[in-house]
C-alpha positions in Angstrom: 18.3 3.8 -8.4 17.6 6.5 -5.8 17.8 9.2 -8.5 15.3 7.2 -10.6 12.9 7.0 -7.7 13.2 10.8 -7.0 12.5 11.5 -10.7 9.4 9.3 -10.9 8.2 10.7 -7.5 8.4 14.3 -8.9 6.5 13.2 -12.0 3.8 11.7 -9.8 3.5 15.0 -7.8 3.2 17.0 -11.0 0.5 14.7 -12.4 -1.4 15.1 -9.1 -1.0 18.8 -9.3 -2.6 18.9 -12.8 -5.8 17.2 -11.5 -6.0 19.6 -8.5 -4.3 17.5 -5.7 -1.5 19.5 -4.3 0.4 17.3 -1.9 3.7 19.2 -2.0 4.1 22.1 0.6 0.5 21.6 1.8 0.0 22.3 5.5 -2.9 19.9 5.6 -0.7 17.0 4.5 2.6 17.8 6.2 6.1 16.8 5.1 6.6 13.8 2.8 10.0 12.0 2.3 10.6 9.2 -0.1 13.3 6.5 -0.2 14.1 2.9 -1.0 13.7 -0.1 1.3 15.9 -3.2 0.7 14.4 -5.1 3.7 11.0 -6.0 2.5 10.6 -8.6 -0.2 6.8 -9.0 -0.1 5.3 -5.5 0.0 5.6 -3.0 -2.7 5.9 0.1 -0.4 4.9 1.5 2.9 4.0 4.9 4.3 5.3 5.4 7.8 3.6 8.2 9.7 4.8 10.1 12.7 3.8 13.2 14.7 0.0 12.8 14.8 -2.3 15.8 15.0 -3.8 15.4 18.5 -7.0 17.2 17.4 -7.9 14.4 14.9 -7.8 11.6 17.5 -10.6 9.1 17.6 -11.2 5.9 19.4 -12.3 2.6 17.9 -13.8 -0.1 20.0 -13.3 -3.7 19.3 -15.0 -5.7 21.9 -13.4 -4.7 25.2 -10.4 -3.1 23.5 -10.1 0.6 22.8 -7.8 1.5 19.9 -6.6 5.1 19.5 -6.3 6.3 15.9 -5.4 9.6 14.3 -6.9 10.9 11.1 -4.0 13.2 10.3 -0.2 13.1 10.7 2.5 15.8 10.1 5.4 13.6 8.9 5.2 10.8 6.3 8.1 8.6 5.1 7.4 6.6 2.0 9.6 3.6 1.4 9.5 1.8 -2.0 11.0 -1.7 -2.1 14.1 -2.0 -4.3 12.7 -5.0 -6.3 9.8 -2.7 -7.4 12.3 -0.5 -9.2 13.0 -3.3 -11.7 9.4 -3.2 -12.9 7.6 -1.0 -15.5 7.4 2.7 -14.7 3.6 2.5 -14.6 3.7 -0.1 -11.8 6.2 2.1 -9.9 3.9 5.1 -10.3 0.9 3.0 -9.1 2.9 2.1 -5.9 3.9 5.8 -5.3 0.3 7.0 -5.9 -0.9 4.3 -3.5 1.5 5.5 -0.7 0.8 9.2 -1.4 -2.9 8.6 -0.9 -2.0 7.3 2.6 -0.6 10.8 3.4 -4.0 12.4 2.9 -6.0 12.9 6.1 -8.4 10.1 6.9 -6.7 7.8 4.4 -4.4 5.8 6.8 -6.2 2.6 5.9 -7.8 1.2 2.8 -11.3 2.4 3.7 -13.8 4.6 1.9 -11.7 7.7 1.8 -8.7 5.8 0.3 -10.9 4.2 -2.3 -12.5 7.5 -3.2 -9.0 9.1 -4.0 -7.8 5.9 -5.8 -10.9 6.0 -8.0 -10.5 9.8 -8.7 -6.9 9.2 -9.8 -8.0 6.3 -11.9 -10.7 8.4 -13.6 -8.4 11.4 -14.2 -5.0 9.8 -14.9 -5.8 6.2 -15.8 -3.7 4.5 -13.1 -5.3 1.5 -11.4 -4.4 1.7 -7.7 -5.2 -1.5 -5.8 -4.9 -2.3 -2.1 -2.9 -5.4 -2.9 -0.5 -6.2 -5.7 0.2 -9.4 -7.7 3.9 -9.8 -7.9 3.8 -12.5 -10.5 1.6 -10.5 -12.9 3.6 -7.3 -12.4 6.9 -9.1 -13.3 5.2 -10.6 -16.4 3.9 -7.2 -17.5 7.4 -5.8 -17.1 9.1 -8.6 -19.0 11.3 -9.5 -16.0 11.9 -13.1 -14.9 10.1 -13.9 -11.6 11.6 -16.2 -9.1 9.2 -17.6 -6.6 10.2 -18.2 -3.0 10.5 -21.9 -2.3 10.7 -22.0 1.5 7.1 -21.3 2.3 5.3 -23.5 4.9 1.7 -22.4 4.5 -0.7 -22.0 1.6 -3.6 -19.7 2.3 -6.7 -19.7 0.1 -9.8 -17.5 0.1 -12.9 -19.6 0.5 -15.0 -17.1 -1.6 -12.9 -16.0 -4.6 -10.2 -18.7 -4.5 -7.2 -16.3 -4.4 -4.1 -18.3 -3.2 -0.9 -17.0 -1.6 1.9 -18.4 0.4 3.6 -17.5 3.7 6.7 -18.7 5.6 5.0 -18.2 8.9 1.6 -17.0 10.2 0.1 -16.1 13.6 -2.0 -18.7 15.4 -5.2 -16.7 14.9 -4.7 -15.8 11.3 -8.1 -17.1 10.1 -10.0 -15.0 12.7 -7.8 -11.9 12.4 -7.6 -11.4 8.6 -10.0 -11.3 5.6 -9.4 -11.4 1.8 -8.6 -7.9 0.4 -10.4 -8.6 -2.8 -13.8 -10.0 -1.6 -13.7 -9.9 2.2 -14.0 -13.7 2.3 -12.6 -16.0 5.0 -9.3 -17.8 4.6 -8.4 -21.5 4.8 -4.8 -22.3 5.8 -3.1 -25.5 4.6 0.3 -26.6 5.7 2.6 -27.5 2.8 
């Protein structure tokens, strides 16, 4: 499975190179490693960043809190969940492209810069890169049987678009802390 991931990763880098995005051996980007993660059962992938460039430091204020951010990092470790490797190659590539965008300076979150690169890749290569995935739909597209987790305690629904998802546990200030990724609406939490 690791060899399959490496092969698909190399294909993604080559496709990005064709549209003018050189992420390999680029001093602006830094080093990128890719591997599998068997721990996470919910997320598709993650880009862990270390060794921040101190010159790109900026401070965000939230009320009385000051949060230090960095626009650029030197080392990136992308981890793709093992369950994603069962899915269709296009879904695996979408996940890899999503995490590769996080390696670009100023794209650590899903803000304007991230969306700009995701749209560019969509226009040039045809991949639809979302900030969130739908596990059930992706399993159906890949013709793989989907087994839903049964031991969830909470049902969370967006009050604006109606999106529903489930969690085993949530923090006490979930409704104040988080918004819907699709429409930025408020959540309503129901105990099951």
